[in-house]
C-alpha positions in Angstrom: 16.6 30.9 -16.6 19.5 33.0 -15.1 21.6 32.4 -18.1 19.0 33.9 -20.5 18.2 30.4 -22.0 15.1 28.5 -21.8 15.1 24.7 -21.8 12.4 22.6 -23.5 11.7 19.1 -22.3 9.4 16.9 -24.2 8.7 13.1 -24.4 7.0 11.8 -27.7 6.1 8.5 -29.0 7.8 7.2 -32.1 5.2 8.4 -34.5 4.9 11.9 -32.9 8.6 12.1 -32.9 9.0 11.4 -36.6 6.2 13.9 -37.4 7.8 16.6 -35.3 11.3 15.9 -36.7 10.1 15.9 -40.3 8.4 19.4 -39.6 11.6 20.7 -38.2 13.7 19.4 -41.0 11.5 20.4 -43.9 13.2 23.8 -44.5 16.4 22.9 -42.8 19.6 23.7 -44.8 23.2 24.2 -43.7 24.3 27.8 -43.5 26.6 29.2 -46.1 30.1 29.4 -45.1 30.8 32.9 -46.6 27.9 34.6 -44.8 28.6 37.5 -42.3 28.2 35.1 -39.3 29.7 31.5 -38.9 27.4 28.6 -39.7 25.0 27.5 -37.0 25.0 23.9 -35.7 22.3 21.6 -36.5 20.8 21.8 -33.2 20.8 25.6 -33.3 19.0 25.5 -36.9 16.4 23.1 -35.6 15.8 25.3 -32.6 15.3 28.4 -35.0 12.9 26.3 -37.1 10.8 25.5 -34.0 10.6 29.3 -33.2 9.6 30.0 -36.9 6.8 27.3 -36.7 5.5 28.8 -33.3 5.6 32.4 -34.7 3.7 31.4 -37.9 1.1 29.6 -36.0 0.6 32.3 -33.7 0.4 34.9 -36.5 3.4 36.8 -35.5 5.6 35.7 -38.3 5.3 38.2 -41.1 4.4 35.5 -43.6 1.4 34.4 -41.4 -0.3 37.7 -41.1 -3.1 37.0 -43.6 -6.3 35.4 -42.1 -6.8 31.7 -42.7 -8.5 30.8 -46.1 -12.1 30.8 -46.2 -13.8 27.4 -46.9 -16.3 27.6 -49.9 -19.8 26.2 -50.0 -19.7 22.5 -50.6 -22.6 20.3 -51.8 -23.9 17.8 -49.2 -25.7 14.4 -49.9 -29.2 15.9 -50.4 -27.9 18.2 -53.2 -27.9 21.3 -51.0 -24.7 23.2 -49.8 -23.0 23.2 -46.6 -22.6 26.8 -45.5 -19.1 28.4 -46.0 -16.9 28.5 -43.0 -15.7 32.2 -42.8 -12.2 33.0 -42.7 -10.8 33.8 -39.2 -7.5 35.2 -38.4 -5.0 33.3 -36.2 -4.3 34.6 -32.6 -1.4 37.0 -32.4 1.4 36.6 -30.0 1.9 39.3 -27.3 4.6 39.0 -24.7 3.9 40.6 -21.3 7.1 42.3 -20.1 7.9 44.4 -17.0 10.4 46.9 -18.1 11.5 50.2 -16.8 11.5 52.8 -19.6 15.1 53.7 -19.1 16.0 50.0 -20.3 14.5 50.9 -23.7 16.5 54.1 -24.5 20.2 53.2 -25.4 21.2 56.8 -24.7 19.8 57.0 -21.4 20.9 53.5 -20.5 24.6 54.5 -21.3 24.3 57.3 -18.7 23.3 55.1 -15.9 25.7 54.1 -13.2 26.2 50.6 -12.0 23.8 50.9 -9.0 21.0 52.2 -11.3 21.6 49.5 -13.9 21.3 46.8 -11.1 18.1 48.4 -9.9 16.4 48.4 -13.3 13.4 46.1 -13.9 13.7 44.2 -17.1 11.9 40.9 -17.3 9.4 38.7 -19.1 6.3 37.6 -17.3 6.7 34.0 -17.7 10.6 33.8 -18.1 12.2 36.2 -15.7 15.0 38.8 -16.1 16.3 39.7 -19.7 18.9 42.0 -20.9 17.8 45.5 -21.9 19.0 44.9 -25.4 16.5 42.0 -25.5 13.7 44.3 -24.5 14.7 46.8 -27.2 14.8 44.2 -29.9 11.3 42.9 -28.9 9.9 46.5 -29.4 10.9 46.1 -33.1 8.1 43.5 -33.6 5.6 45.3 -31.2 5.6 42.4 -28.9 5.8 44.3 -25.6 2.4 45.0 -24.0 3.2 46.3 -20.5 5.9 48.5 -19.4 6.8 50.3 -16.2 8.1 53.7 -15.4 11.0 54.4 -13.0 8.4 54.4 -10.3 7.1 51.1 -11.3 3.7 52.4 -12.5 2.2 50.4 -15.2 1.8 52.3 -18.6 0.3 51.7 -21.8 3.2 52.8 -23.9 1.7 51.9 -27.3 4.6 50.1 -28.6 2.8 48.6 -31.5 3.2 52.0 -33.2 6.7 51.3 -34.5 5.6 48.0 -36.0 5.8 48.2 -39.8 2.4 47.7 -41.7 1.8 44.8 -44.0 2.1 47.2 -47.0 5.5 48.2 -45.7 6.7 44.8 -45.0 5.7 43.7 -48.6 7.6 46.5 -50.0 10.7 45.7 -48.0 10.5 42.1 -48.7 10.3 42.9 -52.4 13.6 44.9 -51.9 15.2 42.4 -49.9 14.2 38.8 -50.6 16.5 37.5 -47.8 18.5 38.8 -44.9 21.2 40.9 -46.4 23.9 39.3 -44.2 24.2 36.6 -46.8 22.8 33.7 -44.6 19.9 33.2 -47.0 17.2 33.3 -44.5 13.9 34.4 -46.3 12.7 37.7 -45.4 9.4 36.3 -44.6 11.1 34.7 -41.6 13.1 37.9 -40.6 12.2 40.6 -38.2 11.9 44.1 -39.8 14.4 46.3 -38.1 14.7 50.2 -38.0 18.1 51.0 -39.5 18.0 54.2 -37.5 16.5 53.3 -34.2 12.8 54.4 -33.5 12.8 57.2 -31.2 9.5 59.3 -31.3 10.8 61.5 -28.6 13.6 62.8 -30.6 11.8 62.3 -33.9 14.4 59.8 -35.2 14.1 56.4 -36.9 10.7 56.8 -38.8 8.7 53.6 -39.5 8.9 53.7 -43.2 10.0 51.6 -46.2 13.3 53.5 -46.4 14.2 52.8 -43.0 13.4 49.1 -42.8 15.7 46.1 -43.5 14.7 42.3 -42.8 17.3 40.8 -40.4 17.6 37.1 -39.5 17.2 36.5 -35.6 20.9 36.1 -35.0 21.8 39.3 -36.9 19.0 41.1 -35.2 20.3 40.1 -31.8 23.9 41.2 -32.5 22.5 44.5 -33.9 20.7 45.3 -30.7 23.7 44.1 -28.6 25.9 46.6 -30.3 28.2 44.2 -32.1 27.2 45.2 -35.6 24.9 47.8 -37.3 23.3 47.9 -40.7 23.8 50.8 -43.1 21.7 51.4 -46.2 23.9 52.3 -49.3 21.0 52.5 -51.7 18.0 50.6 -53.0 18.4 46.9 -52.1 22.0 47.3 -50.7 22.7 47.2 -47.0 26.3 46.6 -45.6 27.1 45.9 -41.8 29.6 47.8 -39.9 31.4 46.4 -36.8 30.7 48.6 -33.8 
């Protein structure tokens, strides 16, 4: 919607409601009161759980990148064996976006005047207009599949290249088991963020283990909105600075 928020309306029978609510509440815990950000409301926590469930099912959650487990051969009534069902990967989520390239470059964006900013195209295919900072954050996960130049010519920008590999993710998760903001969100549910922004044109922000940190969605949003920024002090130690 125009306020940057999508609204979900669903009607469930009693059984379906209890099943969905049980799934949403399975890992729901109150946020710590001494973390970087104030605690979320119960509604906000359940909305985040719904997002984690959807991402995990679609394969875009870091913890859901492995293929589904292969089913072994099982004996049938005649004593033979039912052929094994091969493992198949779950579908991955890709978001179609229409974004002027200037919107993805914070330095270039800062140089634009009001008229140029209003003329920028920055929207999701099935949602509508979004902020440039939202588009920049989506590139961290390699979600963006379609981009536009200033002349609105569709380009294949290859924005899956800044996505951390599974080996890099495992190393980063081993170093940071949870989001370092103190909220307790498991790293498996976090986005892997480039501490130094990924910028291949200026050869900055390499996609490597030393430049990656797991951030919960709230902290990741605030980072790309320029409210805070992470700074690595050493192995396993990241602090957040107010911008």
